[in-house]
C-alpha positions in Angstrom: -50.0 10.1 -143.6 -48.5 11.5 -146.9 -48.0 9.7 -150.3 -44.8 9.9 -151.9 -44.4 8.3 -155.3 -47.2 5.7 -154.4 -45.5 4.8 -151.3 -47.1 5.5 -147.9 -44.7 7.4 -145.6 -45.6 7.5 -142.0 -44.5 10.5 -139.8 -44.0 11.0 -136.1 -46.8 9.4 -134.0 -48.2 7.1 -136.8 -44.7 5.8 -137.4 -44.1 5.1 -133.8 -47.3 3.3 -133.3 -46.8 1.3 -136.5 -43.4 0.3 -135.4 -44.4 -0.8 -131.9 -47.5 -2.7 -133.3 -45.1 -4.5 -135.8 -42.7 -5.5 -133.0 -45.5 -6.8 -130.8 -46.9 -8.9 -133.7 -43.5 -10.3 -134.5 -42.7 -11.1 -130.9 -46.2 -12.7 -130.3 -46.0 -14.8 -133.4 -42.5 -15.9 -132.4 -43.7 -17.1 -129.0 -41.9 -14.3 -127.3 -44.9 -13.3 -125.3 -42.9 -11.6 -122.4 -41.1 -9.3 -124.8 -44.2 -8.3 -126.7 -45.8 -7.5 -123.2 -42.7 -5.3 -122.5 -43.4 -3.3 -125.6 -47.1 -2.8 -124.6 -46.4 -0.3 -122.0 -44.4 1.9 -124.5 -47.2 1.6 -126.9 -49.7 2.7 -124.2 -47.6 5.9 -123.4 -48.3 6.9 -127.0 -52.0 6.7 -126.4 -52.8 5.3 -129.8 -56.5 4.7 -128.9 -58.3 1.9 -127.2 -58.9 -0.1 -130.4 -54.9 -0.2 -131.1 -54.4 -1.2 -127.5 -57.0 -3.8 -127.6 -55.6 -5.3 -130.7 -52.0 -5.4 -129.2 -53.3 -7.0 -126.1 -55.1 -9.7 -128.1 -51.9 -10.5 -130.0 -50.1 -10.9 -126.8 -52.9 -12.9 -125.1 -52.9 -15.3 -128.1 -49.2 -15.8 -127.7 -49.5 -16.7 -124.1 -52.3 -19.0 -125.0 -50.4 -20.7 -127.7 -47.4 -21.3 -125.5 -49.5 -22.7 -122.7 -51.2 -25.0 -125.1 -47.8 -26.2 -126.5 -46.5 -26.8 -123.1 -49.7 -28.8 -122.2 -49.5 -31.0 -125.5 -45.8 -31.7 -124.6 -46.8 -32.9 -121.1 -45.2 -29.9 -119.3 -48.2 -29.3 -117.0 -46.5 -27.1 -114.5 -45.1 -24.8 -117.3 -48.5 -24.7 -119.0 -50.2 -23.5 -115.8 -47.6 -21.0 -115.1 -47.8 -19.5 -118.6 -51.6 -19.4 -118.5 -51.5 -17.7 -115.2 -49.0 -15.2 -116.3 -51.1 -14.4 -119.5 -54.2 -13.9 -117.5 -52.5 -11.7 -114.9 -50.9 -9.6 -117.6 -53.8 -9.5 -120.1 -57.0 -10.3 -118.1 
């Protein structure tokens, strides 16, 4: 990382990892778990380290859990089960 006028400037690898992590976080928080999961494979190809991958998986798993809980709370039991099963299959 380089400092330029007090602003942190990311280059190459770090920039790519940071961008993908940001997208995973945004999609996960927006309840777009499937889209966040699709980005995970791109992140894994960069080999950012197990800690970063674990953090990304955790965000995605939380998103699936939230979606399943919301479906359950609304009485959409089949959707809740499908969402929970999908989350567990993708992020065991």
